[in-house]
C-alpha positions in Angstrom: 108.3 142.5 53.2 110.5 145.4 54.3 110.1 146.9 57.7 109.3 150.6 57.8 112.8 151.4 59.1 114.5 149.2 56.4 112.3 150.8 53.7 113.3 154.3 54.9 117.0 153.3 55.1 116.8 151.8 51.6 115.1 154.9 50.2 117.7 157.2 51.9 120.5 155.3 50.2 119.2 155.7 46.7 121.0 158.3 44.5 119.1 161.5 43.6 119.9 160.9 39.9 121.6 158.2 37.8 124.6 158.4 35.5 126.6 161.1 33.8 123.5 162.7 32.3 121.6 162.7 35.7 118.7 160.6 34.5 115.8 160.3 36.9 113.8 157.4 35.4 115.8 154.7 37.1 116.3 153.4 40.7 116.5 156.9 42.1 114.9 159.2 44.7 113.9 161.6 41.9 111.9 158.9 40.1 110.1 157.9 43.3 109.5 161.6 44.2 108.0 162.3 40.8 105.7 159.2 40.9 104.7 160.0 44.5 103.4 163.3 43.3 101.5 161.6 40.5 100.2 158.9 42.9 98.5 161.6 45.0 96.1 162.1 42.2 96.3 158.7 40.4 96.9 155.5 42.4 98.2 153.7 39.3 101.5 155.4 40.0 101.8 153.7 43.5 103.6 150.7 41.9 106.3 153.0 40.5 107.3 154.0 44.0 108.1 150.4 45.1 111.7 149.4 45.8 110.8 146.0 44.3 109.8 146.0 40.6 106.0 145.9 40.5 104.0 146.4 37.3 101.3 149.1 37.4 97.7 148.3 36.1 99.0 148.9 32.5 101.9 146.5 32.9 104.6 149.2 33.2 107.4 149.0 35.6 109.1 152.3 36.5 111.9 153.6 38.7 114.0 150.5 38.2 116.1 150.7 35.0 116.8 153.9 33.1 115.6 154.2 29.5 118.1 157.1 29.2 115.4 159.5 28.1 114.5 161.6 31.1 117.0 164.3 32.1 117.1 165.5 35.7 114.9 168.5 36.6 116.5 171.9 36.5 117.6 173.4 39.8 114.5 175.7 39.7 112.2 172.7 39.1 113.8 170.8 41.9 113.4 173.8 44.3 109.7 174.0 43.3 109.2 170.3 44.0 111.0 170.5 47.3 108.9 173.5 48.2 105.8 171.5 47.4 107.1 168.8 49.8 107.9 171.3 52.5 104.2 172.5 52.3 102.8 169.0 52.3 101.5 167.4 55.5 102.2 164.0 53.9 106.0 164.1 53.4 109.0 165.8 55.0 110.9 168.7 53.5 113.0 166.2 51.5 110.0 164.3 50.1 111.3 161.1 51.6 109.3 160.5 54.8 106.8 157.6 54.7 103.7 158.5 56.6 100.8 156.5 57.8 97.8 156.6 55.5 94.9 158.2 57.2 91.2 158.0 56.8 89.9 160.7 54.4 87.5 161.8 57.2 90.5 163.0 59.3 91.6 165.7 56.9 92.4 169.0 58.4 89.5 171.4 58.6 89.0 174.8 60.2 88.8 174.5 64.0 85.5 175.4 65.7 85.8 178.8 67.2 88.3 179.9 64.5 87.2 183.5 63.5 87.9 182.9 59.8 85.8 179.8 59.8 82.9 181.4 61.7 83.1 184.5 59.7 82.8 182.4 56.5 79.7 180.8 57.9 78.0 184.1 58.5 78.5 185.5 55.0 
């Protein structure tokens, strides 16, 4: 398998879009970015993020070869997506950082002693 550093390097070398029409459904950062967002809610999309072609549970392989049907997002859509990444604790501002998967029990919660947390408890 790929080392973490090699995976990060390979991801960073992918183009944002593909071809003259800027397709995002091929071997691009945009395709993986899109499916990473989907995978946060539906783990069937995890296979689509892989650098090596892997079929999802439905037998679909994505983010490898373009079907020439998905145009790139508009500048506004891309800004919104990058803004989502900037606000996410799971990825960096460019949506490309790979992070360690943590136990769901370690999610961020209000700190003890936090006035807003204690205030909420009193109401």
